[in-house]
Biopython code that builds the backbone (N, CA, C, O; Angstrom):
import numpy as np
from Bio.PDB.StructureBuilder import StructureBuilder

atoms = [
    (1, "UNK", "N", (0.870, -1.818, -0.019)),
    (1, "UNK", "CA", (0.213, -0.066, -0.254)),
    (1, "UNK", "C", (0.886, 1.614, 0.156)),
    (1, "UNK", "O", (1.378, 1.863, 1.256)),
    (2, "UNK", "N", (0.813, 2.272, -0.578)),
    (2, "UNK", "CA", (1.437, 3.246, -0.869)),
    (2, "UNK", "C", (0.905, 4.086, 0.291)),
    (2, "UNK", "O", (-0.075, 3.761, 0.961)),
    (3, "UNK", "N", (1.674, 5.258, 0.484)),
    (3, "UNK", "CA", (1.468, 6.172, 1.739)),
    (3, "UNK", "C", (1.590, 8.029, 1.360)),
    (3, "UNK", "O", (0.677, 8.383, 0.615)),
    (4, "UNK", "N", (2.166, 8.708, 1.602)),
    (4, "UNK", "CA", (0.744, 10.005, 1.808)),
    (4, "UNK", "C", (2.627, 10.445, 0.731)),
    (4, "UNK", "O", (2.376, 11.325, -0.091)),
    (5, "UNK", "N", (3.584, 10.176, 0.690)),
    (5, "UNK", "CA", (4.630, 10.380, 0.862)),
    (5, "UNK", "C", (5.466, 9.662, -1.235)),
    (5, "UNK", "O", (6.165, 10.017, -2.184)),
    (6, "UNK", "N", (4.601, 8.490, -0.677)),
    (6, "UNK", "CA", (4.424, 8.226, -2.341)),
    (6, "UNK", "C", (3.640, 7.759, -3.160)),
    (6, "UNK", "O", (3.764, 6.802, -3.925)),
    (7, "UNK", "N", (2.531, 8.695, -2.932)),
    (7, "UNK", "CA", (1.293, 9.483, -3.844)),
    (7, "UNK", "C", (1.685, 11.413, -4.017)),
    (7, "UNK", "O", (1.083, 12.269, -4.666)),
    (8, "UNK", "N", (2.537, 11.488, -3.406)),
    (8, "UNK", "CA", (2.751, 12.958, -3.617)),
    (8, "UNK", "C", (4.020, 12.069, -4.844)),
    (8, "UNK", "O", (4.093, 11.922, -6.064)),
    (9, "UNK", "N", (4.535, 11.813, -4.086)),
    (9, "UNK", "CA", (6.066, 11.740, -4.977)),
    (9, "UNK", "C", (5.719, 10.939, -7.084)),
    (9, "UNK", "O", (6.527, 10.769, -7.997)),
    (10, "UNK", "N", (4.528, 10.737, -7.028)),
    (10, "UNK", "CA", (3.993, 9.671, -8.698)),
    (10, "UNK", "C", (3.594, 11.400, -8.917)),
    (10, "UNK", "O", (4.059, 12.111, -9.807)),
    (11, "UNK", "N", (2.648, 11.812, -7.888)),
    (11, "UNK", "CA", (1.849, 12.962, -8.902)),
    (11, "UNK", "C", (3.508, 13.751, -9.371)),
    (11, "UNK", "O", (4.026, 13.052, -10.242)),
    (12, "UNK", "N", (4.347, 14.911, -9.024)),
    (12, "UNK", "CA", (3.915, 15.340, -8.847)),
    (12, "UNK", "C", (5.864, 14.747, -10.553)),
    (12, "UNK", "O", (6.610, 15.186, -11.428)),
    (13, "UNK", "N", (5.665, 14.168, -10.167)),
    (13, "UNK", "CA", (6.271, 13.015, -11.347)),
    (13, "UNK", "C", (5.644, 13.551, -12.958)),
    (13, "UNK", "O", (6.004, 14.312, -13.857)),
    (14, "UNK", "N", (4.286, 12.464, -12.607)),
    (14, "UNK", "CA", (3.442, 13.293, -13.291)),
    (14, "UNK", "C", (3.135, 14.729, -13.822)),
    (14, "UNK", "O", (2.274, 14.958, -14.672)),
    (15, "UNK", "N", (4.258, 16.062, -12.988)),
    (15, "UNK", "CA", (3.459, 17.229, -12.829)),
    (15, "UNK", "C", (4.709, 17.988, -14.372)),
    (15, "UNK", "O", (4.773, 18.780, -15.313)),
    (16, "UNK", "N", (5.499, 16.872, -13.519)),
    (16, "UNK", "CA", (6.360, 17.344, -14.433)),
    (16, "UNK", "C", (7.133, 16.529, -15.823)),
    (16, "UNK", "O", (8.184, 16.628, -16.456)),
    (17, "UNK", "N", (6.215, 15.903, -15.830)),
    (17, "UNK", "CA", (6.421, 15.083, -17.152)),
    (17, "UNK", "C", (5.798, 15.901, -18.202)),
    (17, "UNK", "O", (6.308, 16.430, -19.190)),
    (18, "UNK", "N", (4.232, 15.888, -17.653)),
    (18, "UNK", "CA", (3.291, 16.536, -18.655)),
    (18, "UNK", "C", (3.867, 18.251, -18.798)),
    (18, "UNK", "O", (3.350, 18.800, -19.770)),
    (19, "UNK", "N", (4.876, 19.201, -17.965)),
    (19, "UNK", "CA", (5.119, 20.043, -18.715)),
    (19, "UNK", "C", (6.313, 19.880, -19.089)),
    (19, "UNK", "O", (6.982, 20.591, -18.340)),
    (20, "UNK", "N", (6.870, 19.450, -19.686)),
    (20, "UNK", "CA", (8.260, 18.641, -19.608)),
    (20, "UNK", "C", (7.293, 18.144, -21.108)),
    (20, "UNK", "O", (7.790, 19.070, -21.749)),
    (21, "UNK", "N", (6.639, 17.672, -21.834)),
    (21, "UNK", "CA", (5.988, 17.648, -22.894)),
    (21, "UNK", "C", (5.165, 18.839, -23.736)),
    (21, "UNK", "O", (5.381, 19.128, -24.913)),
    (22, "UNK", "N", (4.206, 19.443, -22.890)),
    (22, "UNK", "CA", (4.090, 20.708, -23.623)),
    (22, "UNK", "C", (5.007, 21.482, -23.925)),
    (22, "UNK", "O", (4.748, 22.174, -24.910)),
    (23, "UNK", "N", (6.333, 21.700, -23.302)),
    (23, "UNK", "CA", (7.680, 22.505, -23.035)),
    (23, "UNK", "C", (7.957, 21.927, -24.785)),
    (23, "UNK", "O", (7.775, 22.795, -25.640)),
    (24, "UNK", "N", (8.437, 20.323, -25.350)),
    (24, "UNK", "CA", (8.685, 19.836, -26.469)),
    (24, "UNK", "C", (7.649, 20.546, -27.390)),
    (24, "UNK", "O", (8.164, 21.075, -28.375)),
    (25, "UNK", "N", (6.350, 20.664, -27.285)),
    (25, "UNK", "CA", (5.794, 20.803, -28.751)),
    (25, "UNK", "C", (5.809, 22.360, -28.833)),
    (25, "UNK", "O", (5.855, 22.859, -29.957)),
    (26, "UNK", "N", (5.787, 22.884, -28.125)),
    (26, "UNK", "CA", (5.798, 24.424, -28.070)),
    (26, "UNK", "C", (7.244, 25.138, -27.922)),
    (26, "UNK", "O", (7.609, 25.926, -27.050)),
    (27, "UNK", "N", (8.070, 24.551, -29.206)),
    (27, "UNK", "CA", (9.145, 24.183, -29.973)),
    (27, "UNK", "C", (9.726, 25.540, -30.607)),
    (27, "UNK", "O", (10.841, 26.061, -30.641)),
    (28, "UNK", "N", (7.849, 26.024, -31.324)),
    (28, "UNK", "CA", (8.316, 26.604, -32.582)),
    (28, "UNK", "C", (8.886, 28.592, -31.769)),
    (28, "UNK", "O", (8.516, 28.979, -30.660)),
    (29, "UNK", "N", (9.527, 29.183, -32.459)),
    (29, "UNK", "CA", (9.873, 29.864, -31.381)),
    (29, "UNK", "C", (9.721, 31.567, -32.569)),
    (29, "UNK", "O", (10.460, 31.634, -33.551)),
    (30, "UNK", "N", (8.766, 32.687, -32.277)),
    (30, "UNK", "CA", (8.850, 33.691, -33.614)),
    (30, "UNK", "C", (9.635, 34.572, -33.495)),
    (30, "UNK", "O", (10.539, 34.808, -32.693)),
    (31, "UNK", "N", (9.251, 35.046, -34.325)),
    (31, "UNK", "CA", (11.000, 35.939, -34.817)),
    (31, "UNK", "C", (10.086, 37.151, -33.743)),
    (31, "UNK", "O", (9.044, 37.385, -33.131)),
    (32, "UNK", "N", (11.457, 37.638, -34.123)),
    (32, "UNK", "CA", (11.783, 38.826, -33.056)),
    (32, "UNK", "C", (10.982, 39.745, -33.898)),
    (32, "UNK", "O", (10.485, 39.540, -35.006)),
    (33, "UNK", "N", (10.947, 41.357, -32.750)),
    (33, "UNK", "CA", (11.140, 42.659, -33.480)),
    (33, "UNK", "C", (12.313, 42.756, -34.152)),
    (33, "UNK", "O", (13.460, 42.348, -33.967)),
    (34, "UNK", "N", (11.405, 43.790, -35.487)),
    (34, "UNK", "CA", (12.146, 44.523, -36.604)),
    (34, "UNK", "C", (13.612, 45.475, -35.489)),
    (34, "UNK", "O", (14.835, 45.416, -35.618)),
    (35, "UNK", "N", (12.899, 46.124, -34.650)),
    (35, "UNK", "CA", (13.643, 47.773, -34.200)),
    (35, "UNK", "C", (13.465, 46.730, -33.051)),
    (35, "UNK", "O", (12.816, 45.685, -33.091)),
    (36, "UNK", "N", (14.204, 47.262, -31.994)),
    (36, "UNK", "CA", (14.010, 47.490, -30.367)),
    (36, "UNK", "C", (12.612, 48.295, -29.839)),
    (36, "UNK", "O", (12.189, 49.338, -30.338)),
    (37, "UNK", "N", (11.836, 47.360, -28.405)),
    (37, "UNK", "CA", (11.186, 47.736, -28.158)),
    (37, "UNK", "C", (11.120, 49.088, -26.856)),
    (37, "UNK", "O", (10.234, 49.799, -26.382)),
    (38, "UNK", "N", (12.255, 48.955, -26.707)),
    (38, "UNK", "CA", (13.393, 50.457, -26.120)),
    (38, "UNK", "C", (13.092, 51.400, -26.461)),
    (38, "UNK", "O", (12.242, 52.231, -26.141)),
    (39, "UNK", "N", (14.371, 51.231, -27.703)),
    (39, "UNK", "CA", (15.250, 52.656, -27.450)),
    (39, "UNK", "C", (15.881, 52.637, -28.782)),
    (39, "UNK", "O", (16.954, 53.170, -29.066)),
    (40, "UNK", "N", (14.557, 51.490, -30.136)),
    (40, "UNK", "CA", (14.378, 51.346, -30.862)),
    (40, "UNK", "C", (15.016, 51.228, -32.281)),
    (40, "UNK", "O", (14.331, 51.431, -33.284)),
    (41, "UNK", "N", (16.738, 50.797, -32.372)),
    (41, "UNK", "CA", (18.045, 50.496, -32.635)),
    (41, "UNK", "C", (17.260, 49.209, -33.621)),
    (41, "UNK", "O", (16.580, 48.270, -33.207)),
    (42, "UNK", "N", (17.545, 49.474, -34.715)),
    (42, "UNK", "CA", (17.656, 48.001, -35.353)),
    (42, "UNK", "C", (17.653, 46.825, -34.730)),
    (42, "UNK", "O", (18.837, 46.517, -34.590)),
    (43, "UNK", "N", (16.952, 45.984, -34.270)),
    (43, "UNK", "CA", (17.729, 44.957, -33.698)),
    (43, "UNK", "C", (18.661, 43.324, -35.295)),
    (43, "UNK", "O", (18.218, 42.949, -36.381)),
    (44, "UNK", "N", (20.331, 42.809, -34.293)),
    (44, "UNK", "CA", (20.750, 42.141, -34.910)),
    (44, "UNK", "C", (19.861, 40.425, -35.204)),
    (44, "UNK", "O", (19.131, 39.663, -34.570)),
    (45, "UNK", "N", (20.441, 40.496, -36.432)),
    (45, "UNK", "CA", (19.465, 40.066, -37.191)),
    (45, "UNK", "C", (19.365, 37.892, -36.445)),
    (45, "UNK", "O", (18.591, 37.064, -36.924)),
    (46, "UNK", "N", (20.583, 37.540, -35.041)),
    (46, "UNK", "CA", (20.521, 36.610, -34.324)),
    (46, "UNK", "C", (20.071, 36.687, -33.763)),
    (46, "UNK", "O", (19.707, 35.597, -33.323)),
    (47, "UNK", "N", (19.424, 38.051, -32.944)),
    (47, "UNK", "CA", (18.518, 38.985, -31.882)),
    (47, "UNK", "C", (17.264, 37.417, -32.740)),
    (47, "UNK", "O", (17.186, 36.194, -32.615)),
    (48, "UNK", "N", (16.490, 38.585, -33.607)),
    (48, "UNK", "CA", (15.403, 37.975, -34.408)),
    (48, "UNK", "C", (14.591, 36.752, -34.277)),
    (48, "UNK", "O", (13.410, 36.429, -34.156)),
    (49, "UNK", "N", (15.979, 36.122, -34.371)),
    (49, "UNK", "CA", (15.373, 34.686, -34.501)),
    (49, "UNK", "C", (15.037, 33.957, -33.991)),
    (49, "UNK", "O", (14.268, 33.064, -34.347)),
    (50, "UNK", "N", (15.982, 34.302, -32.081)),
    (50, "UNK", "CA", (16.165, 33.632, -31.469)),
    (50, "UNK", "C", (14.509, 34.614, -30.953)),
    (50, "UNK", "O", (14.208, 34.293, -29.804)),
    (51, "UNK", "N", (13.572, 35.580, -31.525)),
    (51, "UNK", "CA", (12.982, 35.967, -30.749)),
    (51, "UNK", "C", (12.868, 37.090, -29.632)),
    (51, "UNK", "O", (11.775, 37.025, -29.070)),
    (52, "UNK", "N", (13.673, 38.082, -29.163)),
    (52, "UNK", "CA", (14.293, 39.280, -28.164)),
    (52, "UNK", "C", (13.376, 40.264, -29.181)),
    (52, "UNK", "O", (13.201, 40.478, -30.381)),
    (53, "UNK", "N", (12.939, 40.685, -27.928)),
    (53, "UNK", "CA", (12.708, 41.676, -28.169)),
    (53, "UNK", "C", (13.119, 43.532, -28.098)),
    (53, "UNK", "O", (12.592, 44.589, -28.444)),
    (54, "UNK", "N", (14.327, 43.086, -27.449)),
    (54, "UNK", "CA", (14.915, 43.793, -26.830)),
    (54, "UNK", "C", (16.160, 44.051, -27.940)),
    (54, "UNK", "O", (16.268, 43.154, -28.777)),
    (55, "UNK", "N", (17.295, 45.391, -28.064)),
    (55, "UNK", "CA", (17.967, 45.129, -28.273)),
    (55, "UNK", "C", (19.255, 44.782, -26.858)),
    (55, "UNK", "O", (18.815, 44.800, -25.709)),
    (56, "UNK", "N", (21.145, 44.418, -27.137)),
    (56, "UNK", "CA", (21.563, 43.986, -26.573)),
    (56, "UNK", "C", (22.477, 44.787, -24.631)),
    (56, "UNK", "O", (23.338, 44.482, -23.805)),
    (57, "UNK", "N", (21.440, 45.893, -24.925)),
    (57, "UNK", "CA", (22.091, 46.954, -24.441)),
    (57, "UNK", "C", (20.486, 47.214, -23.645)),
    (57, "UNK", "O", (20.341, 47.146, -22.425)),
    (58, "UNK", "N", (20.007, 47.343, -24.065)),
    (58, "UNK", "CA", (17.960, 47.494, -23.842)),
    (58, "UNK", "C", (17.914, 46.042, -22.655)),
    (58, "UNK", "O", (17.337, 46.160, -21.574)),
    (59, "UNK", "N", (18.552, 44.832, -23.039)),
    (59, "UNK", "CA", (17.965, 44.413, -22.322)),
    (59, "UNK", "C", (18.887, 44.194, -21.465)),
    (59, "UNK", "O", (18.504, 43.660, -20.424)),
    (60, "UNK", "N", (20.113, 44.460, -21.568)),
    (60, "UNK", "CA", (21.167, 44.969, -20.405)),
    (60, "UNK", "C", (20.833, 45.594, -19.030)),
    (60, "UNK", "O", (21.244, 45.322, -17.902)),
    (61, "UNK", "N", (19.722, 46.767, -19.604)),
    (61, "UNK", "CA", (19.781, 48.156, -18.811)),
    (61, "UNK", "C", (18.198, 47.120, -17.871)),
    (61, "UNK", "O", (17.991, 47.181, -16.659)),
    (62, "UNK", "N", (17.629, 46.566, -18.546)),
    (62, "UNK", "CA", (16.823, 46.722, -18.276)),
    (62, "UNK", "C", (16.351, 45.013, -16.587)),
    (62, "UNK", "O", (15.406, 44.674, -15.874)),
    (63, "UNK", "N", (18.316, 44.441, -16.964)),
    (63, "UNK", "CA", (18.333, 43.336, -16.716)),
    (63, "UNK", "C", (18.877, 44.033, -15.079)),
    (63, "UNK", "O", (18.346, 43.565, -14.072)),
    (64, "UNK", "N", (20.057, 45.266, -14.917)),
    (64, "UNK", "CA", (20.337, 46.254, -14.544)),
    (64, "UNK", "C", (19.124, 46.349, -12.901)),
    (64, "UNK", "O", (19.066, 45.908, -11.754)),
    (65, "UNK", "N", (18.327, 47.273, -13.890)),
    (65, "UNK", "CA", (16.859, 47.445, -13.143)),
    (65, "UNK", "C", (16.813, 47.211, -11.736)),
    (65, "UNK", "O", (16.960, 47.614, -10.582)),
    (66, "UNK", "N", (16.285, 45.592, -13.195)),
    (66, "UNK", "CA", (15.105, 44.610, -12.014)),
    (66, "UNK", "C", (16.151, 43.879, -11.141)),
    (66, "UNK", "O", (15.660, 42.973, -10.467)),
    (67, "UNK", "N", (17.542, 44.074, -10.993)),
    (67, "UNK", "CA", (18.870, 44.127, -9.949)),
    (67, "UNK", "C", (19.001, 44.507, -9.103)),
    (67, "UNK", "O", (18.995, 43.622, -8.247)),
    (68, "UNK", "N", (19.146, 45.462, -8.709)),
    (68, "UNK", "CA", (19.068, 46.765, -8.233)),
    (68, "UNK", "C", (17.374, 47.145, -7.500)),
    (68, "UNK", "O", (17.347, 47.649, -6.378)),
    (69, "UNK", "N", (16.289, 46.904, -8.112)),
    (69, "UNK", "CA", (15.031, 47.026, -7.747)),
    (69, "UNK", "C", (15.526, 45.314, -6.402)),
    (69, "UNK", "O", (16.100, 45.271, -5.314)),
    (70, "UNK", "N", (15.163, 44.684, -6.930)),
    (70, "UNK", "CA", (15.452, 43.706, -6.581)),
    (70, "UNK", "C", (15.082, 43.147, -4.881)),
    (70, "UNK", "O", (14.375, 42.342, -4.275)),
    (71, "UNK", "N", (15.922, 44.014, -4.702)),
    (71, "UNK", "CA", (16.528, 43.359, -3.257)),
    (71, "UNK", "C", (15.252, 45.012, -1.998)),
    (71, "UNK", "O", (15.528, 45.318, -0.838)),
    (72, "UNK", "N", (14.613, 45.341, -2.443)),
    (72, "UNK", "CA", (13.840, 46.290, -1.630)),
    (72, "UNK", "C", (12.241, 45.549, -1.446)),
    (72, "UNK", "O", (11.365, 46.125, -0.802)),
]
sb = StructureBuilder()
sb.init_structure("model")
sb.init_model(0)
sb.init_chain("A")
sb.init_seg("    ")
for serial, (resi, resn, name, xyz) in enumerate(atoms, 1):
    if name == "N":
        sb.init_residue(resn, " ", resi, " ")
    sb.init_atom(name, np.array(xyz, "f"), 0.0, 1.0, " ", f" {name:<3s}", serial, name[0])
structure = sb.get_structure()
């Protein structure tokens, strides 16, 4: 007879398996923006192919601001 821990582990394993299956099905990457959504500069082709919306400089600045205010 399964105890509560076995039931919980089976449930968690099932949820992980379902999420992994969903991710594998959603591998289609949409093309990114032609121009950065922040500064308006042209996006490099490699970033567009990966689906990014911000240029490298704006993405770095966004991450820096997030890090500054994350601990407040």
